[in-house]
C-alpha positions in Angstrom: -0.2 0.1 0.1 1.3 3.2 -0.9 1.5 6.1 1.8 1.7 8.9 -1.0 -1.9 9.3 -0.9 -1.4 10.0 3.4 0.6 13.3 2.7 -0.8 16.3 4.5 -1.4 19.5 3.1 1.0 22.7 4.2 -1.8 24.0 6.2 -2.3 20.4 8.1 1.2 20.3 8.5 1.5 23.5 10.6 -1.4 23.1 12.7 -1.3 19.6 13.7 0.4 18.6 17.2 2.3 15.3 17.4 2.1 13.7 21.0 0.5 10.8 22.8 -3.1 9.8 22.5 -5.4 9.6 25.8 -7.5 6.9 23.7 -5.0 4.6 22.6 -1.9 5.7 24.8 0.1 5.1 21.6 3.2 8.0 21.3 4.3 10.0 18.3 0.5 10.6 16.6 -1.2 13.6 15.0 -3.4 14.7 17.6 -6.7 16.3 17.4 -7.3 18.3 20.7 -10.8 17.5 22.1 -12.6 20.7 24.6 -15.5 20.8 26.8 -18.4 22.8 26.4 -16.5 25.7 28.2 -13.7 25.2 25.6 -11.1 23.8 28.0 -8.8 21.1 26.8 -9.7 18.2 28.4 -8.1 15.0 25.9 -6.0 14.6 22.9 -7.1 11.7 20.3 -5.5 10.8 16.9 -6.4 13.1 14.5 -7.4 10.5 12.2 -8.5 7.8 14.5 -6.6 5.5 16.6 -6.4 2.7 13.8 -5.8 4.7 11.0 -1.9 4.9 9.6 -2.3 8.5 8.7 -2.3 9.4 12.4 1.2 7.9 12.4 3.9 10.8 11.0 5.8 9.8 8.5 8.2 12.9 8.7 12.3 12.5 7.9 14.7 13.7 10.4 16.0 16.6 9.0 19.6 18.2 9.9 19.0 21.9 10.7 21.1 24.6 12.4 19.5 26.8 15.1 20.7 30.4 14.1 18.8 32.9 16.1 15.6 33.5 18.1 14.7 37.1 18.3 11.6 38.3 20.3 9.6 40.5 18.1 6.6 41.3 20.3 5.0 40.8 23.8 1.7 41.5 25.1 0.9 42.4 28.8 -1.0 39.5 29.1 -1.4 37.0 26.4 1.5 36.3 23.8 4.8 36.6 22.3 6.1 36.6 19.2 9.2 35.2 17.7 11.2 35.1 14.7 13.7 31.9 14.5 16.2 31.4 11.7 17.5 28.3 10.9 19.9 26.7 8.3 18.6 23.9 6.5 20.6 21.9 3.3 22.5 25.8 2.7 19.3 27.8 3.2 18.4 30.0 5.8 14.8 29.8 6.8 12.8 32.3 9.0 9.9 31.0 11.1 7.7 33.2 12.6 6.4 31.8 16.1 3.3 32.9 18.6 4.0 31.9 22.0 2.4 32.6 25.6 3.4 35.7 27.3 5.7 33.5 29.7 7.8 31.9 27.1 11.4 32.9 27.1 14.5 32.4 24.7 16.1 29.8 26.7 13.0 27.5 27.1 11.9 28.3 23.0 15.6 27.5 22.1 14.9 23.7 24.1 11.8 23.0 22.5 13.5 23.7 19.0 16.4 21.6 19.4 14.1 18.8 20.6 12.1 18.8 17.2 13.4 16.8 14.3 12.6 18.8 11.2 11.1 22.4 10.4 7.6 21.2 10.4 7.6 20.4 13.8 9.3 23.7 14.8 6.2 25.3 12.5 4.3 23.3 15.2 5.6 25.0 18.2 3.3 27.8 16.9 0.3 28.6 19.5 -3.1 30.1 18.8 -4.0 32.6 21.2 -7.6 33.7 21.9 -8.1 36.7 23.4 -11.4 37.0 25.3 
């Protein structure tokens, strides 16, 4: 069976998180967050379903070098914005991330260095809701 039909679109790559499913306890799965009626996060489940092969990431490891992390904006209560530069295959890529207000450069650096490729770095982007 070919896995080509399981390729994710650019939008999906940027929005899906990878982690442990609370239903099947499998690690390294694309996740869909589940929320209660108040909007609070309660569980994560496999994005395509626990038995579906598409829920298992097939991304390759990329050897990238972290060049710089620069904070470009910080709100008083909600979010911080960061510009991350990496070197990948002799090209310099700039990734813009939104993180929580409490984010520090050292903490973000640790998270980026744990990523296996540029798509995982993009997934560090958080969606902050302003009420």
